[in-house]
ROLO-97123 format. One record per residue (C-alpha): residue number from 1; residue in three letters; x, y negated, z. Coordinates in Angstrom, 1 decimal, decimal comma. Example, Ala and Ser with C-alpha at 12.3 -4.5 7.8 and 13.67 -1.06 7.14 Angstrom:
2
<nr = 1&rest = ALA&X = 12,3&Y = 4,5&Z = 7,8>;
<nr = 2&rest = SER&X = 13,7&Y = 1,1&Z = 7,1>;
//
This chain:
217
<nr = 1&rest = MET&X = -38,6&Y = -36,0&Z = -35,1>;
<nr = 2&rest = MET&X = -40,0&Y = -37,4&Z = -31,9>;
<nr = 3&rest = ARG&X = -38,1&Y = -34,7&Z = -30,0>;
<nr = 4&rest = ASN&X = -34,8&Y = -35,9&Z = -31,5>;
<nr = 5&rest = ARG&X = -35,5&Y = -39,5&Z = -30,7>;
<nr = 6&rest = LEU&X = -36,4&Y = -38,7&Z = -27,1>;
<nr = 7&rest = PHE&X = -33,2&Y = -36,7&Z = -26,7>;
<nr = 8&rest = PHE&X = -31,1&Y = -39,6&Z = -28,2>;
<nr = 9&rest = VAL&X = -32,8&Y = -42,1&Z = -25,8>;
<nr = 10&rest = CYS&X = -32,1&Y = -39,9&Z = -22,8>;
<nr = 11&rest = LEU&X = -28,5&Y = -39,5&Z = -23,9>;
<nr = 12&rest = LEU&X = -28,1&Y = -43,3&Z = -24,3>;
<nr = 13&rest = ILE&X = -29,5&Y = -43,9&Z = -20,8>;
<nr = 14&rest = VAL&X = -27,2&Y = -41,4&Z = -19,2>;
<nr = 15&rest = GLY&X = -24,2&Y = -42,9&Z = -21,0>;
<nr = 16&rest = CYS&X = -25,0&Y = -46,4&Z = -19,8>;
<nr = 17&rest = CYS&X = -25,4&Y = -45,2&Z = -16,2>;
<nr = 18&rest = THR&X = -22,1&Y = -43,5&Z = -16,4>;
<nr = 19&rest = ILE&X = -20,3&Y = -46,6&Z = -17,7>;
<nr = 20&rest = VAL&X = -22,0&Y = -48,8&Z = -15,0>;
<nr = 21&rest = TYR&X = -21,0&Y = -46,3&Z = -12,3>;
<nr = 22&rest = GLY&X = -17,4&Y = -46,1&Z = -13,5>;
<nr = 23&rest = GLN&X = -17,2&Y = -49,9&Z = -13,6>;
<nr = 24&rest = GLU&X = -18,4&Y = -50,0&Z = -10,0>;
<nr = 25&rest = GLN&X = -15,7&Y = -47,5&Z = -9,0>;
<nr = 26&rest = LEU&X = -12,9&Y = -49,5&Z = -10,6>;
<nr = 27&rest = PRO&X = -11,5&Y = -52,1&Z = -8,3>;
<nr = 28&rest = ASN&X = -12,0&Y = -55,7&Z = -9,5>;
<nr = 29&rest = LYS&X = -8,5&Y = -56,6&Z = -8,3>;
<nr = 30&rest = LYS&X = -5,5&Y = -58,1&Z = -9,9>;
<nr = 31&rest = LEU&X = -2,8&Y = -55,7&Z = -11,1>;
<nr = 32&rest = VAL&X = 0,7&Y = -56,4&Z = -10,0>;
<nr = 33&rest = GLN&X = 4,1&Y = -54,7&Z = -10,4>;
<nr = 34&rest = PHE&X = 5,0&Y = -53,6&Z = -6,9>;
<nr = 35&rest = SER&X = 8,7&Y = -53,2&Z = -6,5>;
<nr = 36&rest = GLY&X = 11,2&Y = -53,1&Z = -3,6>;
<nr = 37&rest = VAL&X = 14,0&Y = -51,3&Z = -1,8>;
<nr = 38&rest = ILE&X = 13,7&Y = -49,0&Z = 1,2>;
<nr = 39&rest = HIS&X = 16,5&Y = -48,9&Z = 3,8>;
<nr = 40&rest = ASN&X = 17,0&Y = -47,7&Z = 7,3>;
<nr = 41&rest = ALA&X = 15,8&Y = -50,0&Z = 10,0>;
<nr = 42&rest = ASP&X = 18,8&Y = -49,5&Z = 12,2>;
<nr = 43&rest = SER&X = 21,4&Y = -50,0&Z = 9,4>;
<nr = 44&rest = ALA&X = 21,7&Y = -51,2&Z = 5,8>;
<nr = 45&rest = ILE&X = 21,8&Y = -47,6&Z = 4,5>;
<nr = 46&rest = ALA&X = 19,2&Y = -46,9&Z = 1,7>;
<nr = 47&rest = VAL&X = 16,6&Y = -44,2&Z = 2,3>;
<nr = 48&rest = PRO&X = 16,7&Y = -42,1&Z = -0,9>;
<nr = 49&rest = TYR&X = 13,7&Y = -40,3&Z = -2,5>;
<nr = 50&rest = ALA&X = 11,0&Y = -41,8&Z = -0,2>;
<nr = 51&rest = THR&X = 7,4&Y = -41,1&Z = -1,1>;
<nr = 52&rest = LEU&X = 4,9&Y = -44,0&Z = -1,6>;
<nr = 53&rest = THR&X = 1,2&Y = -43,0&Z = -1,7>;
<nr = 54&rest = ASN&X = -1,5&Y = -45,5&Z = -2,9>;
<nr = 55&rest = VAL&X = -4,2&Y = -44,6&Z = -0,4>;
<nr = 56&rest = SER&X = -6,7&Y = -47,2&Z = -1,9>;
<nr = 57&rest = TYR&X = -6,5&Y = -45,8&Z = -5,4>;
<nr = 58&rest = GLN&X = -6,9&Y = -42,1&Z = -5,9>;
<nr = 59&rest = ASN&X = -3,9&Y = -41,3&Z = -3,6>;
<nr = 60&rest = GLN&X = -1,4&Y = -41,9&Z = -6,4>;
<nr = 61&rest = ILE&X = 2,1&Y = -40,8&Z = -5,5>;
<nr = 62&rest = PHE&X = 5,3&Y = -42,5&Z = -6,4>;
<nr = 63&rest = ASN&X = 8,9&Y = -41,8&Z = -5,5>;
<nr = 64&rest = ALA&X = 11,9&Y = -44,0&Z = -4,8>;
<nr = 65&rest = ASN&X = 15,2&Y = -43,1&Z = -6,5>;
<nr = 66&rest = HIS&X = 18,5&Y = -42,1&Z = -4,8>;
<nr = 67&rest = GLN&X = 19,2&Y = -45,8&Z = -4,0>;
<nr = 68&rest = GLY&X = 15,8&Y = -46,4&Z = -2,3>;
<nr = 69&rest = PHE&X = 14,5&Y = -48,5&Z = -5,2>;
<nr = 70&rest = PHE&X = 10,8&Y = -48,1&Z = -6,4>;
<nr = 71&rest = SER&X = 8,6&Y = -49,9&Z = -8,9>;
<nr = 72&rest = PHE&X = 5,0&Y = -49,1&Z = -9,9>;
<nr = 73&rest = VAL&X = 1,7&Y = -50,8&Z = -10,8>;
<nr = 74&rest = ALA&X = -0,8&Y = -51,4&Z = -8,0>;
<nr = 75&rest = HIS&X = -3,7&Y = -53,8&Z = -7,1>;
<nr = 76&rest = GLU&X = -3,6&Y = -56,6&Z = -4,7>;
<nr = 77&rest = GLY&X = -4,7&Y = -55,5&Z = -1,3>;
<nr = 78&rest = ASP&X = -4,0&Y = -51,8&Z = -1,9>;
<nr = 79&rest = THR&X = -2,8&Y = -49,8&Z = 1,1>;
<nr = 80&rest = ILE&X = 0,5&Y = -48,0&Z = 0,6>;
<nr = 81&rest = ARG&X = 1,6&Y = -45,2&Z = 2,8>;
<nr = 82&rest = LEU&X = 5,4&Y = -44,8&Z = 3,0>;
<nr = 83&rest = SER&X = 7,0&Y = -41,6&Z = 4,2>;
<nr = 84&rest = ALA&X = 10,4&Y = -39,8&Z = 4,1>;
<nr = 85&rest = ILE&X = 11,9&Y = -36,8&Z = 5,8>;
<nr = 86&rest = GLY&X = 13,5&Y = -37,8&Z = 9,1>;
<nr = 87&rest = TYR&X = 11,6&Y = -41,1&Z = 9,4>;
<nr = 88&rest = PHE&X = 8,4&Y = -42,3&Z = 11,0>;
<nr = 89&rest = PRO&X = 5,7&Y = -42,9&Z = 8,3>;
<nr = 90&rest = GLN&X = 4,2&Y = -46,4&Z = 8,0>;
<nr = 91&rest = GLN&X = 1,6&Y = -48,3&Z = 6,0>;
<nr = 92&rest = LEU&X = 1,6&Y = -51,6&Z = 4,3>;
<nr = 93&rest = VAL&X = -0,8&Y = -53,7&Z = 2,2>;
<nr = 94&rest = VAL&X = 0,2&Y = -55,1&Z = -1,2>;
<nr = 95&rest = PRO&X = 0,2&Y = -58,9&Z = -0,7>;
<nr = 96&rest = LYS&X = -1,5&Y = -61,4&Z = -2,9>;
<nr = 97&rest = THR&X = 0,6&Y = -63,5&Z = -5,2>;
<nr = 98&rest = ASN&X = 0,2&Y = -66,0&Z = -8,0>;
<nr = 99&rest = GLU&X = 2,5&Y = -64,0&Z = -10,2>;
<nr = 100&rest = HIS&X = 2,1&Y = -60,5&Z = -11,7>;
<nr = 101&rest = LYS&X = 4,9&Y = -58,9&Z = -9,6>;
<nr = 102&rest = VAL&X = 5,6&Y = -58,4&Z = -5,9>;
<nr = 103&rest = THR&X = 9,0&Y = -57,6&Z = -4,6>;
<nr = 104&rest = VAL&X = 9,4&Y = -56,5&Z = -1,0>;
<nr = 105&rest = ASN&X = 12,2&Y = -55,2&Z = 1,3>;
<nr = 106&rest = LEU&X = 10,9&Y = -52,2&Z = 3,4>;
<nr = 107&rest = SER&X = 12,5&Y = -50,4&Z = 6,3>;
<nr = 108&rest = LEU&X = 11,8&Y = -47,1&Z = 8,0>;
<nr = 109&rest = LYS&X = 12,6&Y = -46,2&Z = 11,6>;
<nr = 110&rest = ALA&X = 14,6&Y = -43,0&Z = 12,0>;
<nr = 111&rest = GLN&X = 12,8&Y = -40,2&Z = 13,8>;
<nr = 112&rest = VAL&X = 15,0&Y = -38,4&Z = 16,3>;
<nr = 113&rest = ILE&X = 13,7&Y = -34,9&Z = 17,3>;
<nr = 114&rest = ASP&X = 15,3&Y = -33,3&Z = 20,4>;
<nr = 115&rest = LEU&X = 15,3&Y = -29,5&Z = 20,0>;
<nr = 116&rest = PRO&X = 15,4&Y = -27,3&Z = 23,0>;
<nr = 117&rest = VAL&X = 18,8&Y = -25,7&Z = 23,9>;
<nr = 118&rest = VAL&X = 19,3&Y = -22,2&Z = 22,5>;
<nr = 119&rest = THR&X = 22,0&Y = -19,9&Z = 23,9>;
<nr = 120&rest = VAL&X = 23,2&Y = -17,4&Z = 21,4>;
<nr = 121&rest = PHE&X = 24,6&Y = -14,1&Z = 22,7>;
<nr = 122&rest = PRO&X = 26,6&Y = -11,6&Z = 20,5>;
<nr = 123&rest = TRP&X = 24,7&Y = -8,7&Z = 22,0>;
<nr = 124&rest = ALA&X = 21,3&Y = -7,5&Z = 20,6>;
<nr = 125&rest = SER&X = 20,2&Y = -5,7&Z = 23,7>;
<nr = 126&rest = ILE&X = 21,1&Y = -5,1&Z = 27,4>;
<nr = 127&rest = GLU&X = 22,6&Y = -1,7&Z = 26,5>;
<nr = 128&rest = GLU&X = 25,1&Y = -3,3&Z = 24,1>;
<nr = 129&rest = PHE&X = 26,0&Y = -5,9&Z = 26,8>;
<nr = 130&rest = ASN&X = 26,5&Y = -3,2&Z = 29,4>;
<nr = 131&rest = TYR&X = 28,7&Y = -1,2&Z = 27,0>;
<nr = 132&rest = ALA&X = 30,8&Y = -4,3&Z = 26,1>;
<nr = 133&rest = PHE&X = 31,1&Y = -5,3&Z = 29,7>;
<nr = 134&rest = MET&X = 32,3&Y = -1,8&Z = 30,8>;
<nr = 135&rest = ASN&X = 34,9&Y = -1,7&Z = 28,0>;
<nr = 136&rest = LEU&X = 36,1&Y = -5,2&Z = 28,5>;
<nr = 137&rest = LYS&X = 39,9&Y = -5,5&Z = 28,5>;
<nr = 138&rest = ILE&X = 41,1&Y = -8,0&Z = 31,0>;
<nr = 139&rest = ALA&X = 43,9&Y = -10,2&Z = 29,6>;
<nr = 140&rest = ALA&X = 47,2&Y = -10,3&Z = 31,4>;
<nr = 141&rest = ASP&X = 48,7&Y = -13,3&Z = 33,1>;
<nr = 142&rest = ASP&X = 50,9&Y = -15,9&Z = 31,3>;
<nr = 143&rest = TYR&X = 54,1&Y = -14,2&Z = 32,5>;
<nr = 144&rest = LEU&X = 53,2&Y = -10,8&Z = 31,1>;
<nr = 145&rest = ILE&X = 51,9&Y = -12,4&Z = 27,8>;
<nr = 146&rest = ALA&X = 55,3&Y = -14,2&Z = 27,4>;
<nr = 147&rest = GLN&X = 57,2&Y = -11,0&Z = 28,1>;
<nr = 148&rest = ARG&X = 55,2&Y = -9,1&Z = 25,5>;
<nr = 149&rest = ASN&X = 55,7&Y = -11,9&Z = 22,9>;
<nr = 150&rest = LEU&X = 59,5&Y = -12,0&Z = 23,5>;
<nr = 151&rest = SER&X = 60,0&Y = -8,2&Z = 23,3>;
<nr = 152&rest = PRO&X = 62,4&Y = -6,9&Z = 20,6>;
<nr = 153&rest = GLU&X = 59,5&Y = -5,3&Z = 18,8>;
<nr = 154&rest = SER&X = 57,5&Y = -8,6&Z = 18,7>;
<nr = 155&rest = LEU&X = 60,5&Y = -10,6&Z = 17,6>;
<nr = 156&rest = MET&X = 61,3&Y = -8,1&Z = 14,8>;
<nr = 157&rest = ALA&X = 57,7&Y = -8,2&Z = 13,6>;
<nr = 158&rest = MET&X = 57,6&Y = -12,0&Z = 13,6>;
<nr = 159&rest = ALA&X = 61,0&Y = -12,2&Z = 11,8>;
<nr = 160&rest = LYS&X = 59,7&Y = -9,9&Z = 9,1>;
<nr = 161&rest = TYR&X = 56,6&Y = -11,8&Z = 8,3>;
<nr = 162&rest = VAL&X = 57,0&Y = -15,3&Z = 9,6>;
<nr = 163&rest = PRO&X = 58,9&Y = -17,5&Z = 7,0>;
<nr = 164&rest = ARG&X = 61,9&Y = -19,6&Z = 8,0>;
<nr = 165&rest = ASN&X = 61,6&Y = -23,3&Z = 8,4>;
<nr = 166&rest = ALA&X = 63,8&Y = -25,9&Z = 6,7>;
<nr = 167&rest = ALA&X = 66,1&Y = -26,5&Z = 9,8>;
<nr = 168&rest = GLU&X = 66,8&Y = -22,8&Z = 10,1>;
<nr = 169&rest = ILE&X = 67,7&Y = -22,4&Z = 6,4>;
<nr = 170&rest = GLN&X = 70,0&Y = -25,4&Z = 6,6>;
<nr = 171&rest = ASN&X = 71,8&Y = -24,0&Z = 9,6>;
<nr = 172&rest = THR&X = 72,2&Y = -20,7&Z = 7,9>;
<nr = 173&rest = ASN&X = 73,7&Y = -22,3&Z = 4,8>;
<nr = 174&rest = ALA&X = 76,1&Y = -24,4&Z = 6,9>;
<nr = 175&rest = SER&X = 77,2&Y = -21,3&Z = 8,7>;
<nr = 176&rest = ASN&X = 77,8&Y = -19,4&Z = 5,5>;
<nr = 177&rest = ARG&X = 79,9&Y = -22,3&Z = 4,1>;
<nr = 178&rest = HIS&X = 82,0&Y = -22,4&Z = 7,2>;
<nr = 179&rest = ILE&X = 82,6&Y = -18,7&Z = 7,1>;
<nr = 180&rest = GLY&X = 83,6&Y = -18,9&Z = 3,5>;
<nr = 181&rest = LEU&X = 86,1&Y = -21,6&Z = 4,1>;
<nr = 182&rest = SER&X = 87,5&Y = -19,8&Z = 7,1>;
<nr = 183&rest = ASN&X = 87,9&Y = -16,6&Z = 5,1>;
<nr = 184&rest = LYS&X = 90,1&Y = -18,3&Z = 2,5>;
<nr = 185&rest = VAL&X = 93,0&Y = -18,3&Z = 5,0>;
<nr = 186&rest = VAL&X = 92,7&Y = -14,5&Z = 5,4>;
<nr = 187&rest = ASN&X = 91,6&Y = -13,6&Z = 1,9>;
<nr = 188&rest = GLN&X = 94,4&Y = -14,8&Z = -0,5>;
<nr = 189&rest = ARG&X = 92,2&Y = -14,4&Z = -3,5>;
<nr = 190&rest = ASN&X = 90,2&Y = -17,4&Z = -2,5>;
<nr = 191&rest = SER&X = 93,3&Y = -19,6&Z = -1,6>;
<nr = 192&rest = ASN&X = 95,4&Y = -21,8&Z = -3,9>;
<nr = 193&rest = ALA&X = 97,9&Y = -19,7&Z = -6,0>;
<nr = 194&rest = LEU&X = 100,6&Y = -22,4&Z = -5,6>;
<nr = 195&rest = PHE&X = 100,9&Y = -21,7&Z = -1,9>;
<nr = 196&rest = SER&X = 101,0&Y = -17,9&Z = -2,3>;
<nr = 197&rest = PRO&X = 104,5&Y = -16,2&Z = -2,2>;
<nr = 198&rest = LEU&X = 103,1&Y = -13,2&Z = -4,0>;
<nr = 199&rest = ALA&X = 101,9&Y = -15,4&Z = -6,8>;
<nr = 200&rest = TRP&X = 105,3&Y = -17,0&Z = -7,2>;
<nr = 201&rest = ALA&X = 107,0&Y = -13,6&Z = -7,2>;
<nr = 202&rest = SER&X = 104,7&Y = -12,4&Z = -9,9>;
<nr = 203&rest = PHE&X = 105,3&Y = -15,5&Z = -11,9>;
<nr = 204&rest = ILE&X = 109,1&Y = -15,2&Z = -11,7>;
<nr = 205&rest = ASP&X = 108,9&Y = -11,5&Z = -12,6>;
<nr = 206&rest = GLN&X = 106,8&Y = -12,3&Z = -15,7>;
<nr = 207&rest = ILE&X = 109,5&Y = -14,9&Z = -16,8>;
<nr = 208&rest = THR&X = 112,3&Y = -12,4&Z = -16,3>;
<nr = 209&rest = GLN&X = 110,5&Y = -9,7&Z = -18,2>;
<nr = 210&rest = GLY&X = 109,9&Y = -12,2&Z = -21,0>;
<nr = 211&rest = ASN&X = 113,7&Y = -12,9&Z = -21,3>;
<nr = 212&rest = LYS&X = 114,6&Y = -9,3&Z = -21,4>;
<nr = 213&rest = SER&X = 112,1&Y = -8,7&Z = -24,3>;
<nr = 214&rest = ARG&X = 113,7&Y = -11,6&Z = -26,2>;
<nr = 215&rest = GLY&X = 117,2&Y = -10,1&Z = -25,7>;
<nr = 216&rest = LYS&X = 116,2&Y = -6,8&Z = -27,2>;
<nr = 217&rest = GLU&X = 114,9&Y = -8,5&Z = -30,3>;
//
């Protein structure tokens, strides 16, 4: 019985010490709703998805949204570390206020990193470069290139695969219509039958043949 009482007393003492220690660790500061917007210091563009770390309270991490807006609960006087990719990190302290909310407008300075110049070569080794250099085909001058492009073979190949433009199609249609109108003088089938002697002769012959058939009846 005495042993159980002693164990209970020890347990009570340890619990009280733990509660007192926990109260000492908790900050006796006022809680506020810390909100704001983060934008670029050189422009009015918002900085999306920035990270805010409460260094003073267990390194709690909060993130801004795609428009740079954030809102979380913090204590007055807490140190907040602000960081984002491509920007210099900075720290700020939550200010004191008579209300239960604090709204701030934060800005980050863009971090410009100059990378060294890198020259990319299409050869993996010196042997490949030597082979490519020895088999290099020197281009001809402008006159020879023009002659090669205007050769009958090149023009036939381009005419086979290159489509015609609107002006060329219009000129072709106009030429075909002109040729058709000109051929009507030569080809009597396309001319007016009233001006054709052969048509009149056939017409008179048909009338005559019609009268003969009536006489027989």
